[in-house]
LOTOR-100249 format. One record per residue (C-alpha): z negated, y, x; residue in three letters. Coordinates in steps of 0.2 Angstrom, whole numbers, padded with zeros to 4 digits, always signed. Layout:
BEGIN
ZYXALA/...
REM end
This chain:
BEGIN
+0000+0000+0000UNK/+0006+0017+0007UNK/-0006+0030+0000UNK/-0002+0048-0001UNK/-0014+0063+0000UNK/-0003+0079-0002UNK/-0008+0095+0006UNK/-0009+0110+0008UNK/-0001+0112-0009UNK/-0004+0100-0023UNK/-0023+0102-0020UNK/-0030+0111-0036UNK/-0040+0096-0040UNK/-0047+0095-0023UNK/-0055+0112-0025UNK/-0065+0107-0040UNK/-0076+0095-0030UNK/-0075+0104-0013UNK/-0079+0122-0013UNK/-0072+0135-0001UNK/-0056+0125+0004UNK/-0043+0133-0007UNK/-0035+0150-0005UNK/-0042+0164-0016UNK/-0027+0174-0024UNK/-0026+0192-0026UNK/-0018+0205-0037UNK/-0016+0222-0031UNK/-0029+0219-0018UNK/-0042+0212-0030UNK/-0047+0194-0032UNK/-0039+0188-0048UNK/-0050+0172-0050UNK/-0035+0160-0046UNK/-0033+0149-0031UNK/-0018+0142-0022UNK/-0015+0130-0008UNK/-0028+0125+0005UNK/-0033+0140+0016UNK/-0026+0137+0033UNK/-0036+0150+0041UNK/-0053+0142+0038UNK/-0061+0130+0051UNK/-0071+0122+0038UNK/-0055+0116+0030UNK/-0050+0106+0045UNK/-0068+0099+0047UNK/-0067+0093+0029UNK/-0050+0085+0032UNK/-0055+0077+0048UNK/-0070+0068+0039UNK/-0059+0064+0024UNK/-0045+0057+0034UNK/-0057+0047+0045UNK/-0063+0038+0029UNK/-0045+0036+0023UNK/-0040+0028+0040UNK/-0054+0016+0039UNK/-0051+0011+0021UNK/-0032+0009+0022UNK/-0027-0003+0036UNK/-0009+0001+0036UNK/-0003+0010+0052UNK/+0005+0024+0042UNK/-0002+0038+0031UNK/+0009+0048+0021UNK/+0004+0067+0023UNK/+0016+0075+0011UNK/+0019+0093+0015UNK/+0031+0097+0001UNK/+0032+0112-0011UNK/+0020+0124-0004UNK/+0019+0140-0014UNK/+0017+0155-0002UNK/+0013+0168-0015UNK/-0006+0166-0015UNK/-0006+0166+0004UNK/+0004+0182+0004UNK/-0008+0190-0008UNK/-0024+0187+0002UNK/-0028+0200+0015UNK/-0039+0189+0025UNK/-0024+0177+0028UNK/-0013+0192+0032UNK/-0026+0198+0045UNK/-0027+0181+0053UNK/-0008+0180+0054UNK/-0007+0196+0063UNK/-0021+0191+0075UNK/-0012+0175+0079UNK/+0006+0183+0080UNK/+0011+0172+0065UNK/+0026+0181+0058UNK/+0030+0172+0042UNK/+0022+0160+0029UNK/+0033+0146+0034UNK/+0026+0147+0052UNK/+0008+0148+0044UNK/+0012+0132+0036UNK/+0018+0125+0053UNK/+0001+0130+0060UNK/-0008+0121+0047UNK/+0003+0105+0048UNK/+0001+0105+0067UNK/-0018+0105+0065UNK/-0017+0091+0052UNK/-0005+0080+0062UNK/-0017+0082+0077UNK/-0031+0076+0066UNK/-0021+0060+0062UNK/-0016+0057+0080UNK/-0034+0055+0085UNK/-0036+0042+0072UNK/-0022+0031+0080UNK/-0012+0032+0064UNK/+0006+0036+0062UNK/+0013+0047+0048UNK/+0026+0050+0036UNK/+0030+0067+0030UNK/+0042+0075+0016UNK/+0058+0082+0023UNK/+0051+0100+0021UNK/+0040+0098+0036UNK/+0054+0093+0047UNK/+0065+0107+0041UNK/+0051+0120+0045UNK/+0052+0114+0063UNK/+0034+0107+0065UNK/+0031+0098+0082UNK/+0032+0079+0076UNK/+0027+0063+0085UNK/+0043+0053+0091UNK/+0038+0039+0079UNK/+0037+0051+0064UNK/+0046+0045+0048UNK/+0054+0058+0038UNK/+0055+0055+0019UNK/+0071+0063+0011UNK/+0069+0066-0007UNK/+0079+0082-0012UNK/+0095+0079-0021UNK/+0094+0067-0036UNK/+0109+0058-0043UNK/+0118+0069-0056UNK/+0112+0085-0051UNK/+0119+0100-0041UNK/+0108+0095-0027UNK/+0115+0078-0025UNK/+0126+0084-0010UNK/+0110+0089+0000UNK/+0103+0072+0005UNK/+0118+0066+0015UNK/+0118+0080+0027UNK/+0098+0080+0027UNK/+0099+0061+0033UNK/+0111+0067+0047UNK/+0100+0081+0053UNK/+0084+0070+0053UNK/+0092+0055+0062UNK/+0102+0067+0074UNK/+0085+0073+0080UNK/+0080+0055+0084UNK/+0068+0053+0069UNK/+0067+0038+0057UNK/+0071+0041+0039UNK/+0067+0035+0022UNK/+0078+0039+0007UNK/+0072+0042-0011UNK/+0084+0055-0017UNK/+0095+0044-0028UNK/+0081+0033-0034UNK/+0070+0045-0044UNK/+0068+0032-0058UNK/+0057+0044-0069UNK/+0072+0056-0072UNK/+0077+0050-0089UNK/+0073+0057-0106UNK/+0054+0060-0108UNK/+0042+0059-0122UNK/+0042+0078-0122UNK/+0059+0077-0131UNK/+0049+0076-0147UNK/+0052+0095-0149UNK/+0071+0092-0152UNK/+0066+0080-0167UNK/+0053+0092-0173UNK/+0066+0106-0175UNK/+0077+0096-0187UNK/+0076+0103-0205UNK/+0081+0092-0220UNK/+0080+0106-0232UNK/+0081+0101-0250UNK/+0097+0092-0252UNK/+0097+0076-0263UNK/+0099+0064-0248UNK/+0090+0055-0235UNK/+0092+0062-0217UNK/+0092+0052-0201UNK/+0106+0060-0191UNK/+0094+0070-0180UNK/+0081+0057-0178UNK/+0089+0043-0168UNK/+0075+0041-0157UNK/+0084+0027-0147UNK/+0096+0039-0140UNK/+0089+0042-0123UNK/+0092+0035-0106UNK/+0093+0016-0107UNK/+0089+0001-0095UNK/+0108+0000-0092UNK/+0107+0015-0081UNK/+0103+0003-0067UNK/+0121+0004-0061UNK/+0119+0022-0055UNK/+0105+0017-0044UNK/+0114+0001-0038UNK/+0128+0012-0031UNK/+0117+0022-0019UNK/+0121+0018-0001UNK/+0108+0024+0012UNK/+0121+0024+0026UNK/+0134+0035+0016UNK/+0132+0050+0027UNK/+0141+0057+0042UNK/+0131+0048+0056UNK/+0134+0037+0071UNK/+0128+0019+0072UNK/+0113+0024+0081UNK/+0109+0037+0067UNK/+0112+0023+0054UNK/+0099+0012+0063UNK/+0086+0026+0061UNK/+0087+0025+0042UNK/+0074+0012+0040UNK/+0075+0010+0022UNK/+0072+0018+0005UNK/+0060+0020-0009UNK/+0061+0022-0028UNK/+0050+0035-0035UNK/+0040+0035-0051UNK/+0032+0052-0054UNK/+0020+0052-0068UNK/+0022+0068-0078UNK/+0027+0057-0093UNK/+0022+0040-0086UNK/+0005+0031-0089UNK/-0001+0013-0090UNK/+0008+0010-0106UNK/+0026+0013-0099UNK/+0025+0012-0080UNK/+0032-0006-0080UNK/+0046-0003-0093UNK/+0051+0013-0085UNK/+0052+0006-0068UNK/+0060-0011-0071UNK/+0073-0017-0071UNK/+0079-0001-0063UNK/+0070-0004-0047UNK/+0078-0021-0045UNK/+0094-0011-0042UNK/+0085-0002-0028UNK/+0078-0019-0021UNK/+0095-0027-0019UNK/+0103-0011-0011UNK/+0089-0012+0002UNK/+0089-0031+0005UNK/+0106-0037+0003UNK/+0122-0035+0013UNK/+0130-0018+0013UNK/+0147-0025+0007UNK/+0138-0032-0009UNK/+0140-0016-0019UNK/+0149-0020-0034UNK/+0140-0018-0051UNK/+0153-0029-0059UNK/+0150-0043-0048UNK/+0131-0041-0049UNK/+0129-0039-0068UNK/+0127-0057-0072UNK/+0114-0060-0059UNK/+0105-0044-0064UNK/+0104-0050-0082UNK/+0098-0067-0077UNK/+0085-0059-0066UNK/+0079-0047-0079UNK/+0076-0061-0091UNK/+0067-0070-0077UNK/+0055-0055-0075UNK/+0052-0056-0094UNK/+0048-0074-0093UNK/+0035-0071-0079UNK/+0026-0059-0091UNK/+0033-0042-0087UNK/+0035-0030-0101UNK/+0053-0024-0099UNK/+0066-0014-0109UNK/+0083-0022-0113UNK/+0096-0018-0099UNK/+0111-0020-0110UNK/+0116-0020-0129UNK/+0117-0036-0139UNK/+0136-0037-0138UNK/+0135-0039-0120UNK/+0135-0056-0111UNK/+0117-0057-0108UNK/+0103-0069-0103UNK/+0091-0073-0117UNK/+0074-0082-0118UNK/+0080-0100-0123UNK/+0078-0116-0114UNK/+0097-0118-0111UNK/+0106-0122-0095UNK/+0107-0108-0082UNK/+0124-0103-0075UNK/+0118-0109-0058UNK/+0116-0127-0063UNK/+0134-0126-0071UNK/+0145-0118-0059UNK/+0135-0119-0042UNK/+0132-0100-0040UNK/+0117-0093-0031UNK/+0109-0083-0044UNK/+0096-0075-0033UNK/+0090-0057-0034UNK/+0091-0048-0022UNK/+0106-0059-0016UNK/+0103-0067+0001UNK/+0112-0062+0017UNK/+0121-0079+0019UNK/+0121-0092+0005UNK/+0131-0107+0001UNK/+0128-0118-0015UNK/+0136-0134-0020UNK/+0139-0141-0038UNK/+0129-0155-0033UNK/+0111-0154-0041UNK/+0095-0163-0041UNK/+0082-0165-0054UNK/+0064-0159-0052UNK/+0048-0167-0060UNK/+0036-0152-0060UNK/+0021-0164-0062UNK/+0026-0173-0046UNK/+0034-0160-0035UNK/+0025-0158-0019UNK/+0023-0143-0008UNK/+0019-0148+0010UNK/+0013-0136+0023UNK/+0021-0143+0040UNK/+0015-0127+0050UNK/+0004-0130+0065UNK/-0006-0114+0062UNK/-0012-0115+0044UNK/-0012-0099+0034UNK/-0022-0094+0019UNK/-0008-0083+0013UNK/+0004-0098+0012UNK/-0008-0107+0001UNK/-0009-0092-0011UNK/+0010-0091-0011UNK/+0012-0109-0015UNK/+0000-0108-0030UNK/+0010-0093-0037UNK/+0027-0102-0034UNK/+0021-0117-0044UNK/+0018-0105-0059UNK/+0034-0095-0057UNK/+0046-0108-0052UNK/+0043-0120-0067UNK/+0045-0109-0082UNK/+0055-0109-0098UNK/+0071-0102-0090UNK/+0085-0090-0095UNK/+0103-0094-0101UNK/+0118-0084-0107UNK/+0119-0084-0125UNK/+0136-0079-0133UNK/+0145-0079-0116UNK/+0163-0086-0117UNK/+0160-0097-0102UNK/+0144-0105-0109UNK/+0144-0123-0107UNK/+0132-0135-0115UNK/+0122-0147-0103UNK/+0113-0163-0104UNK/+0096-0162-0113UNK/+0089-0179-0108UNK/+0086-0186-0091UNK/+0095-0202-0093UNK/+0111-0192-0096UNK/+0110-0185-0078UNK/+0117-0201-0072UNK/+0133-0198-0081UNK/+0137-0183-0070UNK/+0146-0186-0054UNK/+0137-0171-0046UNK/+0119-0178-0049UNK/+0111-0183-0033UNK/+0094-0189-0039UNK/+0076-0182-0039UNK/+0070-0168-0027UNK/+0053-0174-0022UNK/+0046-0158-0014UNK/+0048-0144-0001UNK/+0042-0144+0017UNK/+0037-0127+0023UNK/+0035-0123+0042UNK/+0028-0106+0047UNK/+0027-0102+0066UNK/+0014-0088+0065UNK/+0001-0082+0052UNK/-0001-0063+0053UNK/-0015-0055+0043UNK/-0008-0039+0038UNK/+0010-0034+0033UNK/+0017-0020+0044UNK/+0033-0010+0047UNK/+0040-0021+0060UNK/+0036-0038+0051UNK/+0049-0052+0052UNK/+0054-0057+0034UNK/+0068-0069+0040UNK/+0068-0087+0033UNK/+0080-0102+0031UNK/+0080-0112+0015UNK/+0089-0129+0013UNK/+0090-0140-0002UNK/+0097-0156+0004UNK/+0103-0169-0008UNK/+0104-0183+0004UNK/+0086-0181+0010UNK/+0080-0178-0007UNK/+0069-0164-0001UNK/+0070-0145+0002UNK/+0065-0137+0019UNK/+0059-0119+0021UNK/+0057-0112+0039UNK/+0051-0095+0045UNK/+0044-0087+0060UNK/+0031-0078+0050UNK/+0021-0079+0034UNK/+0031-0065+0027UNK/+0047-0074+0028UNK/+0039-0089+0020UNK/+0033-0078+0005UNK/+0051-0072+0003UNK/+0058-0089+0005UNK/+0047-0096-0009UNK/+0052-0082-0021UNK/+0070-0087-0018UNK/+0066-0106-0021UNK/+0058-0101-0037UNK/+0073-0092-0043UNK/+0085-0107-0038UNK/+0075-0119-0050UNK/+0083-0120-0068UNK/+0075-0127-0084UNK/+0089-0136-0093UNK/+0078-0140-0108UNK/+0065-0153-0113UNK/+0055-0146-0099UNK/+0067-0153-0086UNK/+0071-0144-0070UNK/+0086-0145-0059UNK/+0091-0136-0043UNK/+0108-0136-0034UNK/+0111-0141-0016UNK/+0109-0125-0007UNK/+0109-0118+0011UNK/+0102-0100+0014UNK/+0100-0090+0029UNK/+0091-0074+0024UNK/+0083-0058+0030UNK/+0082-0040+0024UNK/+0094-0026+0028UNK/+0081-0013+0029UNK/+0063-0015+0035UNK/+0056-0002+0023UNK/+0058-0006+0004UNK/+0046+0003-0007UNK/+0041+0011-0023UNK/+0031+0027-0025UNK/+0019+0027-0040UNK/+0010+0043-0044UNK/-0008+0040-0051UNK/-0013+0059-0052UNK/-0003+0067-0066UNK/-0007+0052-0077UNK/-0020+0039-0072UNK/-0013+0021-0070UNK/-0025+0007-0073UNK/-0028-0005-0059UNK/-0022-0020-0069UNK/-0005-0011-0072UNK/-0004-0008-0053UNK/-0006-0027-0051UNK/+0008-0030-0063UNK/+0019-0018-0053UNK/+0015-0027-0037UNK/+0020-0043-0045UNK/+0037-0036-0050UNK/+0039-0029-0032UNK/+0036-0046-0025UNK/+0048-0054-0037UNK/+0061-0042-0030UNK/+0056-0043-0011UNK/+0050-0025-0010UNK/+0037-0023+0003UNK/+0029-0005+0002UNK/+0018+0002-0012UNK/+0018+0020-0009UNK/+0002+0026-0018UNK/+0003+0044-0022UNK/-0015+0044-0027UNK/-0020+0062-0029UNK/-0012+0078-0033UNK/-0014+0095-0042UNK/-0019+0088-0058UNK/-0033+0075-0054UNK/-0042+0067-0039UNK/-0045+0049-0045UNK/-0049+0043-0027UNK/-0068+0040-0025UNK/-0073+0046-0008UNK/-0089+0039-0001UNK/-0091+0055+0011UNK/-0086+0067-0003UNK/-0090+0060-0020UNK/-0089+0077-0029UNK/-0070+0076-0026UNK/-0068+0063-0040UNK/-0084+0068-0049UNK/-0077+0085-0053UNK/-0058+0082-0049UNK/-0054+0066-0059UNK/-0049+0067-0077UNK/-0064+0056-0081UNK/-0076+0052-0066UNK/-0081+0035-0075UNK/-0065+0028-0082UNK/-0050+0037-0073UNK/-0055+0034-0055UNK/-0051+0021-0041UNK/-0068+0015-0034UNK/-0069+0008-0016UNK/-0068-0009-0023UNK/-0053-0005-0033UNK/-0044+0001-0018UNK/-0049-0015-0008UNK/-0043-0026-0022UNK/-0026-0017-0023UNK/-0024-0018-0004UNK/-0028-0037-0005UNK/-0017-0040-0020UNK/-0003-0032-0010UNK/-0007-0041+0006UNK/-0006-0058-0002UNK/+0012-0054-0008UNK/+0018-0047+0009UNK/+0017-0029+0002UNK/+0010-0014+0012UNK/-0001-0002+0003UNK/+0003+0015+0011UNK/-0008+0030+0005UNK/-0002+0048+0004UNK/-0014+0062+0005UNK/-0001+0076+0003UNK/-0005+0090+0015UNK/
REM end
């Protein structure tokens, strides 16, 4: 989990629990009772931040902290006579340079904690002196806006300076029609005609799940850069800002859209056709629903979609590799084997045993042998045998698959940016067994997810799997989702549900934008008043130290980093 604490802007909620850290605003030389960003001229601000970040560094084990640094409003600073006096004494000529002064102080604090940092692109653009291992997060320029043209040259500028970059600009999944559109329906006046009116109250006419295709088309390397610059783009991140998102709609708003992001960041660059991906996407969407996620439909009923019926999957019919995200290199045969879920054996052949592997096997037993999804109404739908004795009549039937052997070379404790997620998976009809090999536990976790998606339920609780040979690894090391828990509180159980969905899609970074202007739900041991006075409700809308540890552990078990952002 990558956690974010955003400063010096986005800190109104901080000031409720920690007095004397926000800038006092003036009007015509007189205090007006309002406050602005953190006051960069006060030493007590940096003392407070050093103590807070020391606690954060000890709480969140990831090597990176997201420091934010975006959208700082200079008006309050400009109105404050003490700040202007400070700038004159320090020969700071404008407010951008004052922000640079502040950011440099904060970055020095983080350096002393032996942590690396991620910052929003504004910090880079303002010329702050950054560490060589800094990661710059590019976010300006969403799809379909007049700013869309900005992110490509920004990636060029960042990577030409030798910094690594993460792209989010084209994956702002929250930018659809919001609940606030109720006003347009409120304005409709039926008047007094002798009729029933519905024309202006078609509430379904908003952005649909089918808009996943626009996110699928985003290519992080589509900027004017050298091979070396492309290699500095380490991945991307889908963003879910919570102005109009809470625990009730986070999952349905995120998924299946984020599945498109997941495939763009894992699969080969050449795999970029929505027409070719659409069948797998529908099947994967159905699979996520079968696993308990509350998703919205991704296509209308007239489409060739996958529905929740115990019918044969296309994979068992035509030998395709219906895996999402698609593997780097995969071949599949029409030959298939039957699996008896009550007798199927997962065998750990690793020399060094790993508790994370045991947890992953337990999850795979649940997710791999479920009802299944099939295309209904598709022109190429083919009925299949419903009874086990009929398998013998099929020339492609190769008998029973007895189990899977798993060999993991090393067992790391914590996921990290450079973790190796490569795996090899072979389903061998002649050996009547499957074999999964990986250098690390993280590759084994990804491989087990692939195996679970290869298993098909053909009815009567019978499972089959095709002969398959897969060599797989991610295209990008950083594949994340940002969830904002400040503007609206997101319950911990919903964060767990989102982590499950991330694991099903082989995403590996939960960027936790935990606090912001609106609320401070993080419970600090050192500064308890921050949440007592800054949270929406200090009892029900906060994340206790135990909650945080539980989320980190839940992510760790699934090979997902929890990266915190304290936006500064």
